[in-house]
Every structure is written in C-alpha cells, then in structure tokens.
N, C-alpha and C positions, 0 to 999 in steps of 0.2 A: 318748663310747660306751664302755660297759663289757661286758667280757669274761667269759665264763662257762660253767664245764666243762658240755657237753651229753651226752658220752659217751667211748666209747675206740675207738680206731681201729686195728687191727693188724696187721703182716702175716706169714706165713708163710713164712721164705725157702724152704723144704726143697719146702713144698708148692704156693707160690709162689699163694696163697690171703690173700684181704682178707679181714679178720670185724669188722664195725662190730656195738659194742655201745650203742645211743644210748638216755639214760638220762630226758632232756625234749627236746622237740619242740625245732626247729632254727629252725623261725618262731616268735612267742610270739602268745598267741592275744589282739586286739588288744580284743575286748571286756571281757579281764579286766584286760591293761595299761593300757587308757583309760577303764575303771570309775570312776578318781579321779584327777584332775587334780592333785590335792595343789595345791590354792589358787591353779595356774598364772593367770596374767592374759590373757584373752583379747581382739581388737580384734574389732567388730563393726561392720560399716556399715549406715546406718538415715540414711532421709529422715521429714522432718516431716509423717505422716501418718496422722492418725487416721481412725477409731477401731483402727488395728492398732497405733501407735506412734507417740505424742506424745512429741515430747522439747522437754525445756528448753535452748536450747545457749549451752553457756558463751562459746565463741568459734566462729569462722570454722571451727574443723576439731572441734571436740570438742562433748560433748552429753552432758546428764544423764536421764536416764528419765523421764517421766511416770505414764502411762496405757498402755492400749491391751490389744488382746488378744496380738499379738505380743509386748509387753513380759512379760504373766503369762507365756507360752511359755519366753521365754527367762531369766524370774526360775525357772520352775521346773527347768528344764533346769540353769540353772548353779549351783543346790542340790543338783542330786541327783548330779551330775559332779563334783562342788565346784571349782568354776572362779570366778573374779570376770572381769569385763569392760569394756570402756571402749568408747565410742560414738565413734565417728567421722563425720561428715555428711559428704554426697554434695556435693562442693560445686555443681554443677548441678541438686540436687535430684530426680533422676531413676532412673529402675527401669535402662534402657540393655541393652548387651548388644553384640553384635560388628557389627559397621557394613561396609558395600561395601568403603569406604576400608581397610580393615583396622583398624581402632581398635576400642576396645572400650570403651562408655563406664559413664555413672552407678553403682552400686553394684554394677554383675556387672563391671562393668571394675577395681573396686579390688581386688572379691575374686581376679579374674583376674591379678593386676599383685602378689600376695600384699602386698596393702598392710596387707588384716586376713586374719585368719582365716577369716571368714564373713560373708555378709549376710544379716539378717534384715528381714523388712517388706512384707509381703503380696506375696511375688516367684514369678511364676509360672513355673511349670516349662517350657520350651517346648524343642524340640530344638535348635534356633541357641544359644539360651544352654549347652547341655548340651556345647556341645563346649571352652567354654573355659573350667568349674567342673563342679565335682559337684555334684547336686542330691540331698538326703535322699526319701524317699519323702513325698509330701504328708503334711499332716496338717489341712488345710482345704479342702474344694473347694465352687467356687459357680461361677454363670455369668455371662453379660454379657447389658448390658439396654441401651436406648437410653431416656435421660431426654430429655424436650421440654419445652417450655413447655403451660403447662395449655391447653389447646382454649377458644378463644372463642364466647362465645355467641353464634350463628347471628342477624342482622336478624329483626327481625318485623315489616319496612314491609309487607311483603305477605303478610302472615299471611290475610288473608282469600281470598286466592287459590289460599293452597296446597293445600286438600283436597282439590284436583283438578289434573291435568297439563292441560299447553295444548293436547292434543289432546281432551282430556274437557271444554274450554270453549269450543271452535269449538264441537262435536257441541253442546253446550247452547244456543248462538247460534242455532246453525243451525235447529236446533228451532223455536227461539221464534218468529225469523225465517217459519218455513213453515209453521205452525199456521194462521196468520190469513189465509194464500190460499189454505189447503186447506179451510178452513170455510165461504169464499167459494165455492168452485170447488162446496162442494156443495149450498151456495144456488141457485148459477145453475143447475145441472142442475137441481134439487128447481122452479126455478122455468120451467123447458122443461115437465115432465109434472106437475105440479100446478099450474100456470096463475096460481100466486101466488108471491109472492118472499118468503120468510121474511124477518123483521126482522134488521137487521145490515150494515151497512157491514164493509167490508175493515179501515178503521181502527177503530171497535169491536169488532169480533172479533181482532185484532192486540192490541190495549189490554189486553181483558180476559183471554187465554190470558197476558199477562204477567203479568198478575194476580195469577192462581195460580197460577203459579212462583211467586213469592213470595210464597206466601199470604197474597194480599188478598181471595180473595175471586170471584167469578165474578157478573155483576149480568147475562148475556144468561138470560131464561127461553123457554125453545123447548118448541111440542108436538111436533116435529117427530124423529121416532127417531134417522134416521142422526144429527142433531148430537148428539144427549144420550149415545148409545154415544161419539162420538168426546169428549164431556166429560167422560167417566166413566174412559174409559183415559186419558185427560189429566191428571186428578186424580190417580190411580193414580200414574202416571210422577212427576209433580210432587213427590208425598208420598215415593216412594221418593228421590228426587233430593236432596229436602231433608232427611230422617232421615242420609243418606251425610252432605250436606256442613254438619250439626250437627252430629254425632258427632266427626266426623273435626275439625273445626275448632277445638271443645272441647279436644279432648285436645292440637291443636296450641298454641292459648294458655293452657294451665294448664300443660304439660310444656316447659321450655326446651331448646330444639336446638345442638349443637356442631360447630364444626369435627370434620371425620373426623380420628382422631389418629391418630400414626404408632403403629403394634402390630407390624410386623415391619422385617425388615431390606429385604422389599419393599416396605414403605411409603415406607422411607427412600429407597430408589433414583428411584421416581417421586415423589417432593417433588425430591428433589434434581437431577433433570432437569427439574421444571417450574420451578427455580431457587423453588420454594415454601419450602425447607431448606438450612442450611448444615451439613455435617457437621464435628463439633469434636472432635481427637482428643491425650490426652498424649501428648505427644512421648518417644519411648525405651521405651513399654511396651509388653506383649505385643500389646494392644488395636491398636495401631499397628503390630505386625510382620505380626498375620492377613491385613491388610488389604494392606499393601505387599509381602509375600512371598506373596501369591496368583496363581497362573498363570492360573486359568481361575473359571467362574461366579460369582457375585453377589459376595463377597467384590473380586475383580481388578475389575468392574463397578464397584462403588460407588467404587474407590481411583483408579478413570479420572478419577471426576467432584467427587476430592478436590480441594483446594484448601490447598498447603502452607503456604500465611498463616494458615490457620485452627488450628494448630497452639498448644497451650494448654501453662502449665509445669506446673498440678496441676492437681487434679481441685477444690479447693475457685474456681480460676477457672473450670473449665470449668462448672462448677455455677452461679454467678455469671452467665456470659455468657449462659446461659441465659435467663435473664429477662429479659434485654435485646435479644429479640429472635426471630426465627426459626431455631434452630439446636437439631440434636439430636446430644448429647453421647453416646457411647459410653465405655462404664465399667464395673467390675467392680460387682454387683448389691444388696451389704451397703452398700459408701460410699457409693455415689450413695442409696439409700434414707435412711442415718442422714444424709446432707448435708440432702438433700430434706427430711427432716422438722425439721430442725434450723431451714432456712430459712424452713419453711410449706409443710407438705405440700400444699396445695391448689393451688399455685402452679405445682406441677410435673405432666407424666404421664408414669408410666413404663410403657413399651410392655409390651403383653401376653407379646410372643413374647419368650424368653431363646436365647441361642445359643451358642457357644462356650464349653462346661466348660471349666473351667481348677479346676488345683491348685497350693497353693503351697506353695512348699518353701524348708528352710534352704540356702543357698549356698553350697558350702564350696569352701576352696582345690583345685584340680585333686588327684587322688588324695590327698587328708585320711586318714590310717589311722583316724580316729575318725567316721567316716562312718556306721561300722554303730551304736557308742555313741548316734548324736546320733539314729538313727533309733529306734531303742531306744526311749528317753527320750519320743521325739515319739510313739509307740507305746502308750505306757502310758497318757500325757497324752489320749490320742484316746479311746481305750478307756472310762477313766472318767470322759469328761462333760465334761472341764474345759474344754477347749476349748469345746464350744458354752452351760455354763455361762459361760464370760467374755464369749463375743459377746454372750448377752444381759442381763449385766451392764449392758455399757458402752452397749445398745439402753437399757435400763431409767434409766441416769443419763441420757441425752437428754430421757428424758421427766420425769425429776424437774427438768428445767435449767429456765433464764428464756431459753433463748435463742430459743428458738419463737414464733412471734408468737402461739400457742395457735386459729389462726383456722380453719374447716373450711369448706369449701365448698359452700354449699347447692344444689342441682341439682334440691330438690324443687319442686312446684308453688307459683304466685306470683302473686299481685294481679296483673290485664291492667291494661295500663298504655296512654297515648298512643302509646306505641313500637310496642306490638300491634297497635294499631286504627289505623295511621299511613293506610294506605291506602282506610279506609271514610272518612275524613272527606274522603284527595283524591277519591276518588271524588264525595262531596257537593258538595265544591267545584266538580269539573270539572262536573257536571250546571249548578250558580246559574251559572258562567260562558259555558255555553251557551247557556243560556235566557237571560241579560242580551245576548249578542251575537247571539242570533237579535231579541228584542226594538229593541235597534239596528237590526238588517237592516229589521225592518219598519218603523219611525216614520222612516229613511230614502228606505225605497224609498216610503213613503205620502206623507209630509210635503210633498215640491214637486209631487208632481200636486195636490194640494190646495189649496197657495197658487196655483198655473198659476190653477186654475178659477177663484179667485175674483177674480183681477187681470183674468182675461178678461172675464168677466160685468159687472166691475163700473161 
C-alpha cells in the first residue's frame, strides 16, 4: 500500500474549529486506476465451447486459446487494458452456479472462490449467479430454442384414402348403396301408373350408378323423365366428388407430408406427456435453472416431467444425442444452429418459437474494482459492431469447412412410387381374393349336388 498526501487538516484551538483543504480526491477514480493494468497477468476460467471459446488443453488445469467469439472479446479487452491472461480449465466443463446444498459449481464457482479473476465463455447473467459473482453489463444477446430430429416423412400407404375424411367416405358409400334402390323404387312407382315396368333391375341400376361414380359411364338408356332427372343430378354429384378427390389426391402424392414438429414449449410439454419426446438439458447451465427454479407456469410443468437421467455434459453431446431418437434439446440459439449446420442441417429441426432471452456477461470476483473498465471496454466493442462481425466470421468459417456433409433435405415434389400406392394395390388384391373366395364357395356348393344327382340316376 502506498500513502500519498491528499490535503491538509487544521484545528483552530481558539475558535475550536476545523479547516480541511482537500487537494486531491480521497478515493481514486477506478476508471483511471485500472485504465492500464501495467502488463499484469489475470487468470480466466473457461470451458471448451466453440463457437464462443475454443481451447487447446495443455494439461488438466491449463489451456491455450484457439478461436471463438469470446476469445476475440478477451483478446481485445486485454490489449486495451494492457494485461496478460492465463486460461484455467473448469474441471467439470460446466458453467455452474449456486446449488441448494450451498456449493457453487462450474466457472461461476471458480470465480466466486477467487481461484480466477474472472470467467468468460457464453455465461448467461442470472439473478442467482449474481449473488456470488459480479457481472458486467451484457455484451451479447440471444434467445433459447428447442432442437429436435428432423420430422420423419409420413407413410403414404393409405394415400388413396387421404383426400376424404372417414365421415365423408361413409357418406359416399351410403350414397352409392342407396341410389340403386331409389331408382328401383321409381321404376316400381312408374309401373303402377304407366302399367309398364321400366327396364332395369336393382342389380343393373346399382352397378351402373357405381360405374358413374368412378367415371366409367352408364349403359342405361331410359325414355322416362324421372329417371333422366335422377341420372342428371347423379352425374353432377359424381363429377364434383371426382374433381375434389383427384385434385386433393394429386397434392397428397406430389408433396411429401411430415410429422408435426415441436415448435414451442407447449408442443414440447404435450410430446413429453405422450412420451413421444424426451427433454435433455446441459447440467449446471442457465437453461437448467429456468426450469428447475420455476414455481409455476409451463417451465414448472415441463420440469415436473423431466427425468434427471437425461442430463448431458455438453452441448456437443446433446446435439449428437438428438439424432439417436426422440429427444428435444434446449439450448442457446447460436451454438445450436452452428452445431446443427456442422452435423448436417437437414437432420435437425429448430423450433420456430424461441424463449428466455438471455444476455452474456463476464463474471468477475465479488466487489472487483475493475468492473467499470471491463464494462466500458465491452461497450466499445459492441458499439463498434465487432462482436457481430466476430460472430459472422465464426459462422462463415464453418461454411468454408469440410465438417458438414453438405446435404440438403429435399421436401419438394417427387416421383410416385409403390409406397404411395400401396392401398390401391391392396384394394386390387382384396378384390381378387374376394372373387376367388366366392368362386370356390360356388364350386363347393354346386359340385356335391351335381355329383350326387349323377350317382342317383346311374
């Protein structure tokens, strides 16, 4: 500690008064004091977390910087404030924070215990963490998303039935079944007052009306106007039904259809309730805390459905596990998108709805006197657009790399295959099976009597 004169203090014995002459501030201006660290070495806690901070481990405790957004931020701040830094690896590779048992984990714990001077690496500012460390003002803002496996294409096995609902099919079958008896009833009525029966049996009427429904024509020619009017409006009905069916079926077969994706927290909760999706969280992150610390609302409902066995140790592990089954991984948007692109963007689905906007800051020792100079340096980087530029550089470096398989998912129209028309061939096979069964039944019912008659008269 160095003592320096700040002014004079005088006591007037006669007047019993005090006079103070302050020539310089009693407390130093921290912005001036820490404007230059004089080449001092600072310790920073990090984890391997590209695109924010990629590190090269030297041993279990120390590392060298490689690349990343926060690496560029730290480099610039260190250069501006004239200090050197050494990177200390957090043993558990977690961000951490205060736990219910009183312990403080992760990079936040190292900073709170003053094992390092600060921590920087996509660290979300939260109220809970703020009770054990001091945060700078946020220098990076983003939101949280849900990433899942790309929705699978729905089966086209029943495509020929998809244009109409079940109710619509039942109504059509009923209409086709009734039109023959209706025509036969009209014939019976005309027979009463015309004294002649119009040609056509119930079987003939029913079969020809079915032919009209599938646009195969009608072989019945009638001179009677009641029948003509029924035919006229039945043809119009068949034409309208066929046009709707043909147009809808073409659209169904030409454009692939996919499972309903998870696009919001509500979708995630519904899928978890149906056991169609399993939530994954990185242990010790702010994304875990928002669910774990919730006392009501959808965060609380999702946390009640969460199984702690589905924690993952890192973002990379979470992204990889998404491709292995029905998993939903909650994570920050940028790191999720960039890792999905690296692994093959077409393999993933990123929810349309984002949530929990979060700001990243530098975590400092509690009461750190250099907080304001760090904030000033970070604000200058943000206002100059450098952080946005470094973010874009990391994204572009991925595009220039070779880690991605480069494939894109084709969801446009494709050729119609047997998979699309399984139901049509199934109906044909069903018809042939029924016809064969009827043929065998007729042969079985007729052959014994014929044989018995020959034996009887022999």
